[in-house]
C-alpha positions as CSV (number, residue, x, y, z in Angstrom):
1,M,35.4,-9.9,24.5
2,S,37.3,-12.8,25.9
3,R,39.3,-11.5,29.2
4,R,43.1,-12.9,29.7
5,K,44.2,-15.2,32.3
6,L,46.0,-13.5,34.9
7,T,49.4,-14.8,35.6
8,Q,50.8,-15.9,39.2
9,D,53.1,-13.2,39.4
10,E,50.2,-10.6,38.9
11,M,48.4,-12.5,41.1
12,D,50.8,-12.4,43.9
13,L,50.8,-8.9,43.5
14,W,47.6,-8.1,43.7
15,Q,47.5,-9.9,46.8
16,R,49.8,-7.8,48.5
17,I,48.1,-4.5,47.5
18,A,45.2,-6.2,49.1
19,E,46.7,-6.7,52.3
20,Q,48.4,-3.2,52.2
21,T,45.0,-1.8,52.1
22,E,42.7,-0.2,54.7
23,K,39.1,-1.7,54.5
24,M,36.4,1.0,53.8
25,H,33.8,-1.1,55.6
26,P,35.5,-2.8,58.4
27,D,32.4,-4.8,59.0
28,R,31.4,-6.2,55.6
29,R,32.8,-9.1,55.3
30,I,35.5,-10.0,51.7
31,A,34.7,-12.7,49.4
32,P,37.8,-15.4,50.3
33,S,39.4,-15.2,46.6
34,L,39.0,-12.1,44.8
35,A,41.9,-12.9,42.7
36,R,40.3,-17.0,41.7
37,P,40.0,-17.1,38.2
38,K,37.3,-17.5,36.6
39,P,35.8,-21.2,35.6
40,E,35.5,-22.9,32.5
41,P,32.2,-22.8,30.6
42,T,30.9,-26.0,29.5
43,K,30.9,-26.4,25.9
44,R,27.9,-27.8,24.7
45,A,27.8,-30.1,21.5
46,P,26.9,-28.0,18.4
47,T,23.9,-28.6,17.0
48,P,23.8,-30.3,13.4
49,V,23.3,-28.0,10.5
50,Q,20.1,-28.2,8.5
51,P,20.6,-27.6,5.2
52,F,18.9,-23.9,3.5
53,T,17.0,-23.3,0.5
54,L,15.8,-19.9,-0.2
55,G,12.4,-18.5,0.7
56,Q,11.7,-21.9,2.7
57,S,10.1,-20.1,5.7
58,A,8.4,-17.0,3.3
59,K,5.1,-16.6,4.0
60,G,2.7,-16.6,0.7
61,Q,2.8,-13.6,-1.6
62,A,5.0,-10.8,-0.7
63,A,2.6,-7.9,0.4
64,Q,2.2,-4.8,-2.2
65,N,2.8,-1.4,-0.9
66,A,-0.1,0.1,-2.7
67,L,-2.1,2.5,-0.2
68,L,-5.1,2.3,-1.8
69,P,-6.6,-1.2,-3.6
70,S,-6.9,-0.1,-7.8
71,I,-9.2,2.4,-9.3
72,E,-11.4,-0.4,-10.8
73,D,-11.4,-2.3,-7.8
74,R,-12.7,1.3,-6.0
75,V,-15.4,1.6,-9.0
76,N,-16.6,-2.0,-9.3
77,A,-16.6,-2.2,-5.2
78,A,-19.2,0.7,-4.9
79,P,-22.8,-0.3,-3.3
80,L,-25.1,-0.8,-6.3
81,Q,-28.1,1.9,-6.7
82,M,-29.2,1.1,-10.1
83,D,-31.4,-1.9,-11.0
84,R,-29.6,-5.2,-10.9
85,K,-30.6,-6.8,-14.2
86,R,-29.9,-3.3,-16.5
87,F,-26.8,-3.3,-14.3
88,T,-25.4,-6.7,-15.2
89,R,-26.5,-6.0,-19.4
90,M,-24.6,-2.6,-18.9
91,K,-21.3,-4.7,-17.5
92,R,-21.7,-7.6,-20.0
93,G,-21.8,-4.7,-22.7
94,K,-25.1,-5.0,-23.5
95,E,-26.9,-1.9,-23.6
96,R,-25.5,0.7,-25.3
97,P,-24.3,4.3,-24.3
98,E,-26.3,7.0,-25.3
99,A,-23.7,9.4,-25.4
100,K,-20.4,9.3,-25.3
101,L,-17.1,12.2,-24.2
102,D,-14.0,11.2,-24.8
103,L,-11.4,13.3,-22.6
104,H,-8.0,11.7,-24.4
105,G,-5.3,14.3,-24.7
106,M,-6.7,16.8,-22.1
107,T,-5.7,18.3,-19.4
108,V,-7.1,18.0,-15.8
109,D,-8.5,22.3,-16.5
110,R,-9.8,21.1,-19.6
111,A,-11.5,17.7,-18.7
112,H,-13.4,18.9,-15.5
113,P,-15.4,21.5,-17.1
114,A,-15.7,19.3,-20.1
115,L,-17.3,16.3,-17.8
116,T,-19.3,18.6,-16.0
117,R,-20.8,20.0,-19.2
118,F,-21.0,16.6,-20.5
119,I,-23.0,15.0,-17.5
120,L,-25.4,17.9,-16.6
121,S,-26.2,18.1,-20.3
122,A,-27.0,14.6,-20.9
123,Q,-29.2,14.2,-17.9
124,S,-31.2,17.4,-18.5
125,S,-31.6,15.8,-22.6
126,G,-33.4,12.9,-21.0
127,K,-29.9,10.1,-21.8
128,R,-29.7,7.4,-18.7
129,L,-26.2,5.4,-19.9
130,V,-23.2,7.7,-21.1
131,L,-19.8,6.5,-21.7
132,V,-17.0,8.2,-20.6
133,V,-13.8,7.5,-22.2
134,T,-10.8,8.5,-20.3
135,G,-7.7,6.1,-21.7
136,K,-5.6,4.2,-19.6
137,G,-3.0,6.6,-19.0
138,K,0.4,6.9,-20.1
139,Q,2.7,3.5,-19.0
140,R,5.8,5.1,-18.5
141,D,8.1,5.8,-15.2
142,D,9.5,9.3,-15.2
143,G,11.9,9.1,-12.5
144,D,10.4,10.7,-9.9
145,P,10.8,9.2,-6.2
146,I,7.4,9.8,-5.4
147,P,5.3,7.4,-7.5
148,K,2.1,9.3,-9.2
149,P,-0.7,7.0,-10.6
150,L,-0.5,6.3,-14.3
151,G,-3.3,7.8,-16.2
152,I,-4.4,11.2,-13.8
153,L,-8.0,11.3,-15.8
154,R,-8.5,7.7,-15.2
155,H,-7.8,8.3,-11.5
156,Q,-9.7,11.9,-11.0
157,V,-13.4,11.2,-13.4
158,P,-14.6,8.8,-10.6
159,Q,-14.1,11.8,-8.1
160,W,-15.3,14.5,-9.8
161,L,-18.7,12.1,-10.5
162,A,-18.7,11.7,-6.8
163,L,-18.8,15.7,-5.8
164,P,-21.7,17.9,-6.5
165,P,-22.7,19.5,-8.6
166,L,-22.2,15.8,-10.2
167,S,-23.7,13.5,-7.6
168,Q,-27.0,15.0,-7.8
169,A,-27.3,13.7,-11.4
170,V,-24.7,10.7,-11.3
171,L,-26.7,7.2,-10.1
172,Q,-23.5,4.7,-10.7
173,V,-20.0,4.9,-12.3
174,S,-18.8,1.5,-13.5
175,S,-15.9,0.8,-15.6
176,A,-16.8,-0.3,-19.2
177,H,-16.5,-3.7,-21.0
178,I,-13.9,-4.1,-23.5
179,A,-16.4,-3.4,-26.3
180,H,-16.3,-0.1,-24.8
181,G,-12.8,0.9,-23.5
182,G,-12.4,-1.8,-21.3
183,S,-10.3,0.0,-18.2
184,G,-9.8,2.9,-20.3
185,A,-14.1,4.1,-19.5
186,Y,-16.3,4.7,-17.2
187,Y,-20.3,3.8,-17.9
188,V,-22.3,7.0,-15.8
189,Y,-25.6,5.2,-15.4
190,L,-27.8,9.1,-14.9
191,R,-30.5,9.5,-12.3
192,K,-33.4,10.8,-14.2
193,A,-33.8,14.6,-14.5
194,R,-36.7,16.1,-12.3
């Protein structure tokens, strides 16, 4: 906010009032002219306006707000525990699964015991490579303010396989080849039964 300039009458009135007052600190010097107007600021030359284009200072791709990497990235980033040659054949769809569990349409309460029963019985019967089909999940937004991962079984199955009692039976988990279900299924390579 800019101040207005004092008129001559106002400056004279101030000077008369200032002369009639007693000084609080008589030994202190007063600035000779309190009513002097402020000096005018020097004006700078305006800077030339440069044309603006939308996104000219953007740095690459906008960051995603995902707190975790995708489920496929997490499963595939797990360290290799099995024979590399067999793993490569499995990822290319050349190895045939010896058994298959389809969890389509199951709730979490029904799917977890079914998975546990299937993995433990497959290991006890000497099977090494099994296929667990979870499905990709429904691709819809229910309008909830808290985002939920689509395909709850697809996200839960790798976690269940990493926890006891299944962790002692599972050697490697990997996303299935497109011929066996793609991202809606998992290869589970089992340890040899002891």
